[in-house]
C-alpha positions in Angstrom: -40.5 -39.0 -63.1 -36.4 -40.0 -62.8 -36.2 -41.0 -66.1 -37.4 -37.8 -66.9 -34.9 -35.8 -64.8 -32.2 -38.0 -65.7 -32.5 -37.6 -70.0 -33.0 -33.4 -69.4 -30.2 -33.5 -66.7 -28.4 -35.2 -69.9 -29.3 -32.6 -72.5 -28.9 -29.9 -70.5 -25.9 -29.7 -68.6 -21.9 -31.2 -69.8 -20.7 -34.3 -70.4 -18.6 -34.6 -67.2 -22.1 -34.4 -64.8 -23.3 -36.9 -62.9 -27.3 -37.1 -64.4 -27.6 -40.4 -61.8 -30.0 -39.4 -59.5 -30.9 -41.6 -56.3 -33.6 -40.3 -54.3 -33.9 -41.4 -50.8 -35.6 -41.0 -47.9 -34.0 -38.8 -45.3 -34.9 -40.1 -41.4 -33.3 -38.8 -39.8 -35.8 -37.0 -37.0 -33.5 -33.7 -36.8 -33.5 -32.9 -40.4 -37.7 -31.4 -39.9 -39.8 -30.7 -42.5 -37.1 -31.3 -45.9 -37.1 -31.7 -49.6 -33.5 -31.5 -50.7 -30.7 -32.0 -53.9 -27.1 -33.0 -52.9 -23.8 -35.1 -53.9 -22.7 -38.0 -52.8 -19.3 -38.1 -52.3 -18.2 -39.8 -55.4 -20.2 -36.2 -56.7 -23.7 -38.6 -57.6 -26.7 -36.3 -57.3 -28.6 -37.4 -54.0 -32.6 -36.2 -54.1 -34.3 -35.9 -50.6 -36.8 -36.2 -48.9 -37.0 -35.8 -44.8 -39.9 -38.7 -43.4 -41.9 -35.7 -41.7 -41.8 -33.7 -44.9 -44.0 -37.1 -46.5 -47.0 -36.4 -45.1 -47.0 -32.9 -45.2 -47.6 -33.5 -49.4 -51.5 -34.1 -49.9 -51.0 -35.9 -54.1 -48.7 -37.6 -56.2 -48.2 -33.6 -57.8 -47.1 -31.6 -54.9 -44.2 -35.1 -54.2 -43.9 -35.1 -58.0 -43.0 -30.4 -58.2 -40.6 -30.9 -55.4 -38.7 -33.6 -56.6 -38.5 -31.6 -59.9 -37.6 -28.4 -58.2 -34.8 -30.4 -56.4 -33.6 -32.8 -59.8 -33.5 -28.7 -61.3 -30.8 -27.3 -58.9 -28.3 -29.6 -59.2 -29.5 -29.2 -63.3 -28.8 -26.0 -63.2 -26.2 -26.0 -61.3 -26.3 -24.5 -58.1 -24.4 -26.2 -56.0 -21.5 -24.8 -57.5 -22.7 -21.3 -57.9 -23.1 -21.2 -54.8 -19.7 -22.4 -53.6 -18.1 -19.9 -56.0 -20.0 -17.0 -55.1 -19.5 -17.9 -50.9 -16.0 -18.4 -51.7 -15.8 -15.1 -53.8 -17.4 -14.0 -51.0 -15.2 -15.0 -48.1 -12.2 -13.0 -50.1 -13.8 -9.9 -50.6 -15.0 -9.9 -46.9 -11.6 -10.8 -46.1 -9.5 -8.6 -48.4 -12.3 -5.4 -46.5 -11.1 -5.7 -43.8 -7.0 -5.3 -43.8 -7.8 -3.1 -46.3 -9.4 -1.2 -43.0 -6.3 -2.0 -41.6 -8.2 -4.7 -39.2 -6.0 -8.5 -37.2 -7.3 -10.7 -37.7 -10.3 -11.4 -35.7 -11.3 -8.7 -37.9 -10.3 -10.3 -41.3 -11.7 -13.7 -40.5 -15.1 -11.5 -39.4 -15.7 -10.5 -43.0 -14.2 -14.4 -43.8 -17.3 -15.2 -42.7 -19.9 -12.4 -43.5 -18.6 -12.9 -47.2 -19.1 -15.9 -47.3 -22.7 -15.9 -45.6 -23.7 -12.9 -48.6 -22.1 -14.5 -50.9 -23.5 -17.4 -51.1 -27.0 -15.9 -50.3 -26.4 -13.7 -53.3 -27.9 -15.6 -55.9 -30.3 -17.9 -53.4 -33.8 -16.3 -54.6 -32.5 -16.7 -57.6 -31.5 -20.4 -57.9 -35.3 -20.8 -56.1 -36.7 -19.3 -58.9 -35.1 -21.0 -61.6 -35.3 -24.4 -59.7 -38.7 -23.9 -59.5 -39.3 -23.0 -63.6 -37.1 -26.0 -64.8 -38.8 -28.3 -61.6 -42.7 -27.4 -63.6 -41.7 -28.0 -66.9 -39.9 -31.5 -65.4 -42.9 -32.5 -63.4 -45.3 -31.9 -66.7 -42.8 -33.7 -69.1 -43.0 -36.3 -66.7 -46.9 -36.5 -66.8 -48.3 -34.9 -63.3 -49.7 -31.0 -62.9 -47.2 -28.4 -62.1 -49.6 -26.2 -61.4 -51.3 -28.3 -58.8 -47.7 -29.7 -57.6 -47.3 -25.4 -56.8 -49.9 -25.1 -54.3 -48.1 -27.2 -51.0 -46.5 -23.6 -51.6 -49.9 -22.4 -49.7 -49.1 -24.6 -47.4 -45.8 -24.2 -46.2 -44.7 -21.1 -43.9 -44.4 -18.2 -46.7 -40.8 -16.6 -45.8 -41.6 -13.5 -47.5 -39.4 -11.1 -49.5 -35.8 -10.7 -46.7 -32.6 -9.0 -46.9 -30.2 -11.8 -47.3 -33.2 -14.9 -47.7 -32.9 -18.0 -48.9 -36.3 -17.9 -50.3 -38.9 -15.6 -52.3 -42.2 -15.2 -51.1 -44.4 -18.4 -52.0 -46.6 -15.9 -54.4 -43.8 -15.6 -57.0 -42.8 -18.7 -56.4 -46.9 -19.9 -57.8 -46.8 -17.2 -60.1 -43.4 -18.3 -62.0 -44.4 -21.8 -62.3 -48.5 -20.9 -63.2 -46.3 -18.4 -66.1 -44.1 -21.5 -66.6 -46.9 -24.1 -68.0 -48.7 -21.8 -69.5 -45.9 -21.0 -72.0 -45.7 -24.9 -72.3 
């Protein structure tokens, strides 16, 4: 999948964005079962799987879909967007505390709350966007994204909680199915 992911990244993002992905196994047992996307200190995109998640994949399609989903977060610029909305939320939260006459501790609380709300403001949208692009990357790499999205049938469903970070699993499966049918 890596060549397809890197080609799609180069085609979709600005020339100053690093599209040289590193795929790693995170063996830290404290992180539990997870896959995630981050950047190293030089800005290189990292697609990481914890050792605990690997036995949960029932087939290569599931692994490929999750890899595509995580790569899609980088391609879509979600880390930068989340940082921006978190910073904006912190500023607004602190400003509201000041306007209401709060002291430094109220401003600190307002900024912390604003950071949390700002960081989560588009989280569910980001997840669905990553599911869409992840499905495309999976299909273009020769895997079956619909079969890959069946992974959502076995993981805990986050439901549709206020300020939750992930949308309901059924919604995610529907987005993948719709995306693949549209290809």
